[in-house]
C-alpha positions as CSV (number, residue, x, y, z in Angstrom):
1,M,-12.3,-14.1,-6.3
2,M,-8.9,-13.0,-7.6
3,S,-9.8,-14.2,-11.0
4,N,-13.0,-12.2,-11.0
5,I,-11.1,-9.1,-10.0
6,R,-8.7,-9.6,-12.9
7,K,-11.6,-10.1,-15.3
8,L,-13.1,-6.8,-14.1
9,I,-9.8,-5.1,-14.7
10,I,-9.5,-6.5,-18.2
11,D,-13.1,-5.7,-19.1
12,N,-12.5,-2.0,-18.1
13,C,-9.2,-1.5,-19.9
14,S,-10.7,-0.4,-23.3
15,I,-9.4,3.0,-24.2
16,I,-12.6,3.6,-26.3
17,N,-15.1,2.7,-23.5
18,Q,-13.2,3.7,-20.4
19,K,-14.6,6.7,-18.5
20,C,-13.0,8.7,-15.7
21,V,-14.1,7.1,-12.4
22,L,-14.3,10.6,-10.8
23,C,-16.1,12.8,-13.4
24,G,-17.3,10.4,-16.1
25,Q,-15.4,12.0,-19.0
26,P,-14.6,9.6,-21.7
27,H,-11.2,8.4,-23.0
28,A,-9.6,8.4,-19.6
29,R,-6.2,7.0,-19.1
30,E,-6.3,4.0,-16.6
31,G,-9.7,5.4,-15.4
32,L,-8.7,9.0,-14.8
33,C,-8.9,12.1,-17.1
34,D,-6.1,14.5,-17.1
35,G,-8.0,17.1,-15.0
36,C,-9.0,14.7,-12.2
37,R,-5.4,13.1,-12.3
38,A,-4.0,16.6,-11.6
39,M,-6.4,17.0,-8.7
40,L,-4.9,14.0,-6.7
41,P,-3.2,15.2,-3.5
42,R,0.4,14.6,-3.9
43,M,2.8,14.0,-1.0
44,P,5.0,17.1,-0.1
45,A,8.5,16.9,-1.5
46,E,10.1,17.5,1.8
47,R,9.6,14.5,4.1
48,C,11.3,12.1,6.4
49,P,13.4,9.6,4.4
50,R,12.3,6.7,6.7
51,C,8.5,7.1,7.2
52,A,7.5,9.9,4.7
53,E,6.3,12.2,7.5
54,P,6.5,15.8,6.2
55,T,9.6,17.5,7.7
56,V,11.5,20.7,7.1
57,G,14.2,20.1,4.5
58,G,13.5,16.4,4.3
59,A,15.1,15.7,7.7
60,L,14.6,12.5,9.7
61,C,11.5,13.0,11.9
62,G,11.5,12.9,15.6
63,H,9.6,9.6,15.8
64,C,12.2,7.9,13.6
65,Q,15.1,9.4,15.6
66,R,13.7,8.0,18.8
67,Q,12.1,4.8,17.7
68,P,12.7,4.0,14.0
69,P,10.3,1.6,12.3
70,A,11.5,-1.8,11.2
71,F,11.2,-1.0,7.5
72,D,14.0,0.8,5.8
73,A,11.9,3.3,3.9
74,L,8.3,4.1,3.2
75,H,7.6,5.1,-0.5
76,V,4.3,6.9,-1.1
77,P,3.1,9.2,-3.9
78,Y,-0.2,10.6,-2.5
79,L,-1.9,11.9,0.6
80,F,-5.0,10.1,1.8
81,A,-7.3,13.0,1.0
82,Y,-10.0,14.1,-1.4
83,P,-10.6,12.7,-4.0
84,L,-8.2,9.7,-3.7
85,N,-9.6,8.8,-0.3
86,G,-13.0,8.2,-1.7
87,L,-11.8,5.9,-4.5
88,I,-9.7,3.8,-2.0
89,H,-12.7,3.6,0.4
90,A,-15.1,2.5,-2.5
91,Y,-12.6,-0.1,-3.6
92,K,-11.8,-1.4,-0.2
93,Y,-15.3,-1.4,1.5
94,G,-17.8,-0.7,-1.3
95,R,-16.6,-3.7,-3.4
96,R,-16.1,-1.6,-6.5
97,L,-13.5,-4.1,-7.7
98,Q,-13.2,-2.3,-11.1
99,L,-11.3,0.4,-9.3
100,A,-8.3,-2.0,-8.7
101,G,-7.0,-1.2,-12.3
102,T,-7.1,2.6,-11.6
103,L,-5.5,2.4,-8.2
104,S,-2.8,-0.1,-9.3
105,G,-2.1,2.2,-12.2
106,L,-1.3,5.1,-9.8
107,I,1.2,3.1,-7.7
108,T,2.9,1.5,-10.7
109,E,3.3,4.9,-12.4
110,F,5.1,6.0,-9.2
111,A,7.1,2.9,-9.1
112,R,8.4,3.3,-12.6
113,C,9.8,6.8,-11.7
114,Q,11.7,5.5,-8.7
115,G,13.7,2.7,-10.2
116,H,13.9,0.4,-7.2
117,K,14.6,-3.3,-7.6
118,Y,13.5,-6.1,-5.2
119,D,13.8,-9.8,-5.0
120,L,10.3,-10.3,-3.8
121,V,7.1,-8.2,-3.5
122,I,4.3,-9.1,-1.0
123,P,1.0,-7.6,0.0
124,V,0.2,-7.0,3.7
125,P,-1.9,-10.1,4.6
126,L,-5.4,-9.9,5.9
127,A,-6.7,-12.1,8.8
128,S,-8.8,-15.0,7.6
129,E,-11.9,-13.5,9.2
130,R,-11.4,-10.1,7.5
131,L,-10.6,-11.8,4.2
132,A,-13.9,-13.9,4.4
133,E,-15.9,-10.7,5.3
134,R,-14.4,-8.5,2.5
135,G,-14.0,-11.3,-0.1
136,F,-10.6,-10.1,-1.3
137,N,-7.3,-8.6,-0.1
138,Q,-7.2,-5.0,-1.4
139,S,-3.4,-4.9,-1.2
140,S,-2.9,-8.0,-3.4
141,E,-3.9,-6.5,-6.7
142,L,-1.7,-3.4,-6.0
143,A,1.2,-5.7,-5.1
144,K,0.8,-7.9,-8.3
145,A,0.8,-4.9,-10.5
146,F,3.8,-3.4,-8.6
147,A,5.8,-6.6,-9.0
148,D,5.0,-6.8,-12.8
149,T,6.0,-3.2,-13.2
150,I,9.5,-3.7,-11.6
151,N,9.9,-7.3,-13.1
152,S,10.0,-8.8,-9.6
153,R,8.6,-12.0,-8.1
154,F,5.2,-11.8,-6.3
155,S,4.2,-13.9,-3.3
156,D,1.1,-13.8,-1.2
157,S,2.0,-16.9,0.7
158,L,5.3,-15.9,2.4
159,C,3.5,-14.1,5.4
160,W,0.3,-14.6,7.2
161,R,-1.8,-12.7,9.8
162,K,-2.2,-14.7,12.9
163,C,-5.2,-12.8,14.3
164,N,-7.9,-10.3,13.4
165,T,-6.6,-7.1,15.2
166,L,-8.6,-4.1,16.1
167,P,-9.1,-1.5,13.3
168,Q,-6.0,0.7,13.4
169,A,-8.0,3.9,12.5
170,S,-9.6,4.1,15.9
171,L,-6.3,3.9,17.8
172,G,-3.5,6.4,18.8
173,R,0.1,5.8,17.8
174,A,1.1,3.8,20.9
175,E,-2.0,1.7,20.8
176,R,-1.4,0.9,17.0
177,L,2.1,-0.4,17.9
178,R,0.7,-2.6,20.6
179,N,-2.2,-3.8,18.4
180,V,-0.1,-5.3,15.7
181,R,3.0,-6.3,17.7
182,H,2.4,-10.0,17.4
183,A,-0.1,-10.0,14.5
184,F,2.2,-11.5,11.7
185,D,4.3,-14.5,11.1
186,V,6.7,-15.5,8.2
187,K,6.6,-19.1,6.8
188,R,10.2,-19.4,5.6
189,R,13.7,-17.9,5.6
190,C,14.4,-14.8,3.6
191,D,18.2,-14.7,4.0
192,G,19.8,-11.8,2.1
193,L,16.6,-10.9,0.2
194,S,15.4,-7.4,-0.5
195,I,11.6,-7.3,-0.1
196,A,8.9,-4.8,-0.8
197,I,5.7,-4.8,1.2
198,V,2.7,-3.2,-0.6
199,D,-0.4,-1.8,1.1
200,D,-3.1,0.7,0.1
201,V,-2.8,3.2,3.0
202,A,-0.3,3.9,5.8
203,T,-1.0,6.2,8.8
204,S,1.5,5.6,11.7
205,G,3.3,2.8,9.8
206,A,2.8,0.4,12.7
207,T,1.4,-2.4,10.6
208,L,4.1,-2.1,8.0
209,S,6.8,-2.0,10.8
210,A,5.5,-5.1,12.6
211,L,5.4,-7.1,9.4
212,S,8.9,-5.8,8.4
213,K,10.2,-6.8,11.8
214,M,9.1,-10.4,11.3
215,I,10.5,-10.6,7.8
216,K,13.9,-9.3,9.0
217,K,14.0,-11.9,11.8
218,Q,13.9,-14.4,8.9
219,G,17.1,-12.9,7.4
220,A,15.9,-10.3,4.9
221,K,18.6,-7.8,4.1
222,R,16.2,-4.9,3.3
223,V,12.5,-4.3,3.6
224,D,10.9,-1.3,2.1
225,A,7.1,-0.4,2.3
226,W,5.1,1.0,-0.6
227,V,1.7,2.4,-0.3
228,L,-0.6,4.3,-2.5
229,A,-1.5,7.0,0.1
230,R,-0.4,8.4,3.5
231,A,-2.9,9.5,6.1
232,F,-2.0,11.6,9.1
233,S,-3.9,10.9,12.3
234,L,-4.6,13.7,14.9
235,K,-4.1,11.0,17.7
236,T,-0.6,10.8,19.3
């Protein structure tokens, strides 16, 4: 399936033939025309340096002061809002695999501006049942492109998901933490490594924190999370 995704990306890379995935205008750069690209909902500049929650003056948020996540920082360029949320949903659930190139382009453009370096880049793994149902891991293509951009090693075999947990979107913050507490395992030691975890969307950060915790138990020096979009739940 991954080779099929890559073929779809390559087939849609022609500057001449490529149209904007949102409005259909021709000659769109990586699938987005300048007008639609300007419409993408950017994260506010002032946000928590740990979890990217909007805060006054960029101060550490209350949740991170009381119970900091296991990852060292969450890097994210966009809000999970119109029109980006529709593109992610279509890619993830609508099997519009050609959108992988456009979404990967957005996160790699952000990565190039940040200048971070990592020893290893990994996607958040899917449970085997979810992978069989969906046919692909939506985070893998983002992580591969991210690793290529920062000239880092990519691995989709370091970590695995032990069980198919409940969908996080339906749960409150405390329930999210419990839901993924024992969901992940790491196959080998990561002594002294700096590792980037890549996913499509983060809300509470519970999934990213649970995976980061297991990686740090295997000796990782630093674990950062990188996502394309940040959603904010009304549940507490």
